[in-house]
Short mmCIF file of the C-alpha atoms (twelve columns), coordinates in Angstrom:
data_MODEL
# 
_entry.id   MODEL 
# 
loop_
_atom_site.group_PDB 
_atom_site.id 
_atom_site.type_symbol 
_atom_site.label_atom_id 
_atom_site.label_alt_id 
_atom_site.label_comp_id 
_atom_site.label_asym_id 
_atom_site.label_seq_id 
_atom_site.Cartn_x 
_atom_site.Cartn_y 
_atom_site.Cartn_z 
_atom_site.pdbx_PDB_model_num 
ATOM 1   C CA . UNK A 1   118.401 101.595 79.440  1 
ATOM 2   C CA . UNK A 2   118.736 104.600 77.136  1 
ATOM 3   C CA . UNK A 3   119.888 108.112 78.029  1 
ATOM 4   C CA . UNK A 4   119.712 110.201 74.844  1 
ATOM 5   C CA . UNK A 5   121.681 113.463 74.902  1 
ATOM 6   C CA . UNK A 6   121.829 116.389 75.227  1 
ATOM 7   C CA . UNK A 7   119.757 117.281 78.298  1 
ATOM 8   C CA . UNK A 8   116.964 119.690 77.480  1 
ATOM 9   C CA . UNK A 9   114.510 121.835 79.376  1 
ATOM 10  C CA . UNK A 10  111.316 119.951 80.191  1 
ATOM 11  C CA . UNK A 11  108.093 121.213 78.666  1 
ATOM 12  C CA . UNK A 12  104.620 119.696 78.678  1 
ATOM 13  C CA . UNK A 13  104.752 118.951 74.942  1 
ATOM 14  C CA . UNK A 14  108.157 117.316 75.224  1 
ATOM 15  C CA . UNK A 15  107.034 115.148 78.143  1 
ATOM 16  C CA . UNK A 16  103.940 113.945 76.295  1 
ATOM 17  C CA . UNK A 17  105.954 113.166 73.173  1 
ATOM 18  C CA . UNK A 18  108.472 111.227 75.245  1 
ATOM 19  C CA . UNK A 19  105.822 109.135 76.987  1 
ATOM 20  C CA . UNK A 20  104.252 108.221 73.663  1 
ATOM 21  C CA . UNK A 21  107.493 106.538 72.588  1 
ATOM 22  C CA . UNK A 22  108.368 104.972 75.929  1 
ATOM 23  C CA . UNK A 23  110.744 107.488 77.519  1 
ATOM 24  C CA . UNK A 24  110.543 109.292 80.848  1 
ATOM 25  C CA . UNK A 25  112.864 111.776 82.612  1 
ATOM 26  C CA . UNK A 26  114.822 111.381 85.833  1 
ATOM 27  C CA . UNK A 27  117.265 113.496 87.795  1 
ATOM 28  C CA . UNK A 28  120.444 112.126 89.333  1 
ATOM 29  C CA . UNK A 29  119.023 113.280 92.672  1 
ATOM 30  C CA . UNK A 30  116.556 115.823 94.011  1 
ATOM 31  C CA . UNK A 31  119.184 118.578 93.824  1 
ATOM 32  C CA . UNK A 32  120.309 117.912 90.238  1 
ATOM 33  C CA . UNK A 33  120.079 120.804 87.798  1 
ATOM 34  C CA . UNK A 34  119.562 118.581 84.752  1 
ATOM 35  C CA . UNK A 35  117.491 115.537 83.821  1 
ATOM 36  C CA . UNK A 36  118.240 112.546 81.641  1 
ATOM 37  C CA . UNK A 37  115.903 110.349 79.628  1 
ATOM 38  C CA . UNK A 38  115.283 106.687 80.368  1 
ATOM 39  C CA . UNK A 39  113.763 103.859 78.362  1 
ATOM 40  C CA . UNK A 40  114.291 100.595 80.286  1 
ATOM 41  C CA . UNK A 41  115.182 97.437  78.388  1 
ATOM 42  C CA . UNK A 42  112.724 95.636  80.678  1 
ATOM 43  C CA . UNK A 43  109.622 97.479  81.819  1 
ATOM 44  C CA . UNK A 44  107.425 96.945  84.845  1 
ATOM 45  C CA . UNK A 45  103.747 96.516  83.947  1 
ATOM 46  C CA . UNK A 46  101.024 95.896  86.506  1 
ATOM 47  C CA . UNK A 47  97.939  94.000  85.275  1 
ATOM 48  C CA . UNK A 48  95.039  96.374  85.936  1 
ATOM 49  C CA . UNK A 49  92.388  93.656  86.061  1 
ATOM 50  C CA . UNK A 50  94.703  91.015  87.451  1 
ATOM 51  C CA . UNK A 51  96.309  92.950  90.255  1 
ATOM 52  C CA . UNK A 52  97.029  90.774  93.274  1 
ATOM 53  C CA . UNK A 53  95.680  92.259  96.497  1 
ATOM 54  C CA . UNK A 54  96.824  90.443  99.647  1 
ATOM 55  C CA . UNK A 55  93.994  89.453  101.952 1 
ATOM 56  C CA . UNK A 56  95.045  91.776  104.768 1 
ATOM 57  C CA . UNK A 57  95.330  94.733  102.407 1 
ATOM 58  C CA . UNK A 58  91.948  93.907  100.896 1 
ATOM 59  C CA . UNK A 59  90.437  94.169  104.373 1 
ATOM 60  C CA . UNK A 60  92.178  97.495  104.913 1 
ATOM 61  C CA . UNK A 61  90.824  98.849  101.628 1 
ATOM 62  C CA . UNK A 62  87.310  97.688  102.434 1 
ATOM 63  C CA . UNK A 63  87.387  99.261  105.916 1 
ATOM 64  C CA . UNK A 64  88.159  102.730 104.483 1 
ATOM 65  C CA . UNK A 65  90.770  103.515 107.121 1 
ATOM 66  C CA . UNK A 66  91.978  106.343 104.895 1 
ATOM 67  C CA . UNK A 67  89.992  108.943 103.030 1 
ATOM 68  C CA . UNK A 68  91.112  108.530 99.438  1 
ATOM 69  C CA . UNK A 69  90.956  111.646 97.293  1 
ATOM 70  C CA . UNK A 70  91.943  112.305 93.698  1 
ATOM 71  C CA . UNK A 71  93.742  115.387 92.366  1 
ATOM 72  C CA . UNK A 72  93.257  117.579 95.442  1 
ATOM 73  C CA . UNK A 73  96.936  117.906 96.421  1 
ATOM 74  C CA . UNK A 74  99.019  116.986 93.391  1 
ATOM 75  C CA . UNK A 75  102.070 119.083 94.198  1 
ATOM 76  C CA . UNK A 76  102.041 117.957 97.831  1 
ATOM 77  C CA . UNK A 77  102.050 114.326 96.681  1 
ATOM 78  C CA . UNK A 78  105.027 115.002 94.419  1 
ATOM 79  C CA . UNK A 79  106.830 116.730 97.267  1 
ATOM 80  C CA . UNK A 80  106.104 113.726 99.480  1 
ATOM 81  C CA . UNK A 81  107.566 111.428 96.836  1 
ATOM 82  C CA . UNK A 82  110.633 113.666 96.486  1 
ATOM 83  C CA . UNK A 83  111.352 113.804 100.214 1 
ATOM 84  C CA . UNK A 84  113.823 111.321 101.762 1 
ATOM 85  C CA . UNK A 85  112.025 108.346 103.271 1 
ATOM 86  C CA . UNK A 86  113.052 105.511 105.570 1 
ATOM 87  C CA . UNK A 87  113.849 103.135 102.712 1 
ATOM 88  C CA . UNK A 88  115.631 105.724 100.572 1 
ATOM 89  C CA . UNK A 89  117.795 108.739 101.230 1 
ATOM 90  C CA . UNK A 90  117.555 110.334 97.784  1 
ATOM 91  C CA . UNK A 91  115.013 110.476 94.994  1 
ATOM 92  C CA . UNK A 92  115.214 111.438 91.343  1 
ATOM 93  C CA . UNK A 93  112.522 114.165 91.489  1 
ATOM 94  C CA . UNK A 94  114.310 117.493 91.141  1 
ATOM 95  C CA . UNK A 95  112.826 120.980 90.892  1 
ATOM 96  C CA . UNK A 96  112.488 120.928 87.112  1 
ATOM 97  C CA . UNK A 97  110.612 117.628 87.176  1 
ATOM 98  C CA . UNK A 98  108.372 118.881 89.975  1 
ATOM 99  C CA . UNK A 99  107.390 122.010 88.062  1 
ATOM 100 C CA . UNK A 100 106.945 120.220 84.726  1 
ATOM 101 C CA . UNK A 101 104.616 117.556 86.105  1 
ATOM 102 C CA . UNK A 102 102.587 120.124 88.014  1 
ATOM 103 C CA . UNK A 103 102.061 121.830 84.659  1 
ATOM 104 C CA . UNK A 104 100.976 118.496 83.160  1 
ATOM 105 C CA . UNK A 105 98.520  118.204 86.034  1 
ATOM 106 C CA . UNK A 106 97.124  121.649 85.275  1 
ATOM 107 C CA . UNK A 107 96.610  120.525 81.677  1 
ATOM 108 C CA . UNK A 108 94.781  117.373 82.813  1 
ATOM 109 C CA . UNK A 109 97.459  114.821 81.884  1 
ATOM 110 C CA . UNK A 110 98.829  114.038 85.349  1 
ATOM 111 C CA . UNK A 111 96.869  112.795 88.344  1 
ATOM 112 C CA . UNK A 112 97.358  112.029 92.010  1 
ATOM 113 C CA . UNK A 113 95.646  109.509 94.268  1 
ATOM 114 C CA . UNK A 114 95.935  110.593 97.894  1 
ATOM 115 C CA . UNK A 115 95.467  108.976 101.307 1 
ATOM 116 C CA . UNK A 116 94.258  111.316 104.058 1 
ATOM 117 C CA . UNK A 117 93.959  110.585 107.763 1 
ATOM 118 C CA . UNK A 118 92.326  113.131 110.062 1 
ATOM 119 C CA . UNK A 119 92.637  115.645 107.221 1 
ATOM 120 C CA . UNK A 120 96.406  115.101 106.958 1 
ATOM 121 C CA . UNK A 121 98.041  113.788 103.774 1 
ATOM 122 C CA . UNK A 122 99.756  110.545 104.810 1 
ATOM 123 C CA . UNK A 123 100.468 108.889 101.461 1 
ATOM 124 C CA . UNK A 124 99.852  109.022 97.766  1 
ATOM 125 C CA . UNK A 125 101.001 108.390 94.238  1 
ATOM 126 C CA . UNK A 126 101.046 110.279 90.966  1 
ATOM 127 C CA . UNK A 127 101.415 109.538 87.287  1 
ATOM 128 C CA . UNK A 128 100.678 110.530 83.719  1 
ATOM 129 C CA . UNK A 129 97.569  109.583 81.763  1 
ATOM 130 C CA . UNK A 130 97.600  109.322 77.966  1 
ATOM 131 C CA . UNK A 131 94.832  107.582 76.056  1 
ATOM 132 C CA . UNK A 132 94.355  104.247 77.781  1 
ATOM 133 C CA . UNK A 133 97.838  104.215 79.327  1 
ATOM 134 C CA . UNK A 134 98.713  105.321 82.839  1 
ATOM 135 C CA . UNK A 135 102.386 105.807 83.663  1 
ATOM 136 C CA . UNK A 136 102.917 105.486 87.396  1 
ATOM 137 C CA . UNK A 137 105.737 107.751 88.519  1 
ATOM 138 C CA . UNK A 138 106.237 107.485 92.263  1 
ATOM 139 C CA . UNK A 139 104.497 106.932 95.586  1 
ATOM 140 C CA . UNK A 140 105.115 107.737 99.215  1 
ATOM 141 C CA . UNK A 141 103.730 106.796 102.599 1 
ATOM 142 C CA . UNK A 142 104.206 108.035 106.151 1 
ATOM 143 C CA . UNK A 143 101.554 105.701 107.598 1 
ATOM 144 C CA . UNK A 144 101.520 101.927 107.088 1 
ATOM 145 C CA . UNK A 145 99.620  100.802 103.965 1 
ATOM 146 C CA . UNK A 146 98.691  104.344 102.850 1 
ATOM 147 C CA . UNK A 147 100.423 104.141 99.453  1 
ATOM 148 C CA . UNK A 148 99.329  100.519 98.960  1 
ATOM 149 C CA . UNK A 149 95.690  101.492 99.390  1 
ATOM 150 C CA . UNK A 150 96.225  104.307 96.892  1 
ATOM 151 C CA . UNK A 151 97.630  101.798 94.393  1 
ATOM 152 C CA . UNK A 152 94.551  99.588  94.758  1 
ATOM 153 C CA . UNK A 153 92.307  102.616 94.265  1 
ATOM 154 C CA . UNK A 154 94.310  103.569 91.189  1 
ATOM 155 C CA . UNK A 155 93.886  100.093 89.676  1 
ATOM 156 C CA . UNK A 156 90.153  100.166 90.351  1 
ATOM 157 C CA . UNK A 157 89.833  103.604 88.797  1 
ATOM 158 C CA . UNK A 158 91.789  102.573 85.708  1 
ATOM 159 C CA . UNK A 159 89.721  99.415  85.399  1 
ATOM 160 C CA . UNK A 160 86.482  101.381 85.550  1 
ATOM 161 C CA . UNK A 161 87.866  103.875 83.036  1 
ATOM 162 C CA . UNK A 162 88.746  101.246 80.433  1 
ATOM 163 C CA . UNK A 163 92.536  101.655 80.561  1 
ATOM 164 C CA . UNK A 164 94.730  99.051  78.917  1 
ATOM 165 C CA . UNK A 165 98.142  99.679  80.466  1 
ATOM 166 C CA . UNK A 166 99.509  100.499 83.924  1 
ATOM 167 C CA . UNK A 167 103.227 101.162 83.495  1 
ATOM 168 C CA . UNK A 168 105.282 101.071 86.709  1 
ATOM 169 C CA . UNK A 169 108.564 101.798 84.866  1 
ATOM 170 C CA . UNK A 170 110.609 99.345  86.935  1 
ATOM 171 C CA . UNK A 171 109.868 96.243  88.967  1 
ATOM 172 C CA . UNK A 172 110.553 96.256  92.703  1 
ATOM 173 C CA . UNK A 173 109.980 93.778  95.511  1 
ATOM 174 C CA . UNK A 174 107.173 96.035  96.690  1 
ATOM 175 C CA . UNK A 175 105.413 95.928  93.302  1 
ATOM 176 C CA . UNK A 176 105.995 92.206  92.795  1 
ATOM 177 C CA . UNK A 177 103.585 91.583  95.651  1 
ATOM 178 C CA . UNK A 178 100.882 93.072  93.435  1 
ATOM 179 C CA . UNK A 179 101.743 90.934  90.413  1 
ATOM 180 C CA . UNK A 180 103.902 93.318  88.367  1 
ATOM 181 C CA . UNK A 181 105.307 91.766  85.188  1 
ATOM 182 C CA . UNK A 182 108.716 92.173  83.536  1 
ATOM 183 C CA . UNK A 183 107.991 93.169  79.939  1 
ATOM 184 C CA . UNK A 184 110.770 93.367  77.289  1 
ATOM 185 C CA . UNK A 185 111.052 96.676  75.423  1 
ATOM 186 C CA . UNK A 186 109.630 95.388  72.130  1 
ATOM 187 C CA . UNK A 187 106.606 93.834  73.816  1 
ATOM 188 C CA . UNK A 188 106.110 96.970  75.883  1 
ATOM 189 C CA . UNK A 189 106.160 99.130  72.737  1 
ATOM 190 C CA . UNK A 190 103.334 97.037  71.245  1 
ATOM 191 C CA . UNK A 191 101.295 97.260  74.451  1 
ATOM 192 C CA . UNK A 192 101.861 100.995 74.631  1 
ATOM 193 C CA . UNK A 193 100.813 101.530 71.027  1 
ATOM 194 C CA . UNK A 194 97.600  99.582  71.634  1 
ATOM 195 C CA . UNK A 195 96.835  101.433 74.866  1 
ATOM 196 C CA . UNK A 196 97.318  104.838 73.268  1 
ATOM 197 C CA . UNK A 197 94.506  104.008 70.839  1 
ATOM 198 C CA . UNK A 198 92.099  103.667 73.777  1 
ATOM 199 C CA . UNK A 199 90.184  106.596 75.226  1 
ATOM 200 C CA . UNK A 200 90.637  105.951 78.929  1 
ATOM 201 C CA . UNK A 201 88.466  107.900 81.359  1 
ATOM 202 C CA . UNK A 202 90.225  108.701 84.618  1 
ATOM 203 C CA . UNK A 203 87.024  110.341 85.869  1 
ATOM 204 C CA . UNK A 204 84.835  107.290 85.238  1 
ATOM 205 C CA . UNK A 205 84.424  107.042 89.018  1 
ATOM 206 C CA . UNK A 206 83.671  109.993 91.343  1 
ATOM 207 C CA . UNK A 207 86.688  111.704 92.946  1 
ATOM 208 C CA . UNK A 208 85.961  109.923 96.234  1 
ATOM 209 C CA . UNK A 209 84.626  106.367 96.345  1 
ATOM 210 C CA . UNK A 210 84.551  103.657 98.984  1 
ATOM 211 C CA . UNK A 211 87.015  100.811 99.144  1 
ATOM 212 C CA . UNK A 212 84.209  98.343  98.499  1 
ATOM 213 C CA . UNK A 213 83.337  100.171 95.281  1 
ATOM 214 C CA . UNK A 214 86.965  100.088 94.161  1 
ATOM 215 C CA . UNK A 215 87.298  96.359  94.859  1 
ATOM 216 C CA . UNK A 216 84.059  95.711  93.007  1 
ATOM 217 C CA . UNK A 217 85.334  97.721  90.050  1 
ATOM 218 C CA . UNK A 218 88.349  95.469  89.789  1 
ATOM 219 C CA . UNK A 219 86.538  92.144  90.286  1 
ATOM 220 C CA . UNK A 220 83.678  92.975  87.915  1 
ATOM 221 C CA . UNK A 221 86.073  93.231  84.996  1 
ATOM 222 C CA . UNK A 222 88.388  90.375  85.982  1 
# 
């Protein structure tokens, strides 16, 4: 993966330019003062209309155990992703990244999908939207299946909005369960270029929709 130098201060314009050519920033840890740029040699890409949803998770989505909201607590979702969790002690989201992506959210380029239970935020994910490409950044969960349900809702929303690319940056065992693909850099660049020519609509569905509606959105375009 690439780490071009020197480190620079993150701005909204710089972030958008970087995403358009396949780069994204990371910090060494949540306390790091600087960020570095990454462009993986192999990229994780999740098929929007071919996402694999395990049967048990499909039932959970359909039952609406969580209230799924969009863009109501973006910073809180980022803070949840940045906090140490059971499976990881450190994350790469430092203060500069947190502030820069919150600014992108204010400008309409970054979005969160949130899982609420009894009016408490219990999971979520966030990412960047450009054209017909959505770049998933991170997710967190403090209740079983909360972030997984958010991922299914994200896929359904992107499907309904005509998106062509869901970039997960890396592949993990967690994402492989959903059918994530390993895509070489050259192939990814072609997919990204094509997706950026699309006018995706993240608001094609209402901010809050039922799990059944989300599942139907995915299957209708499969």
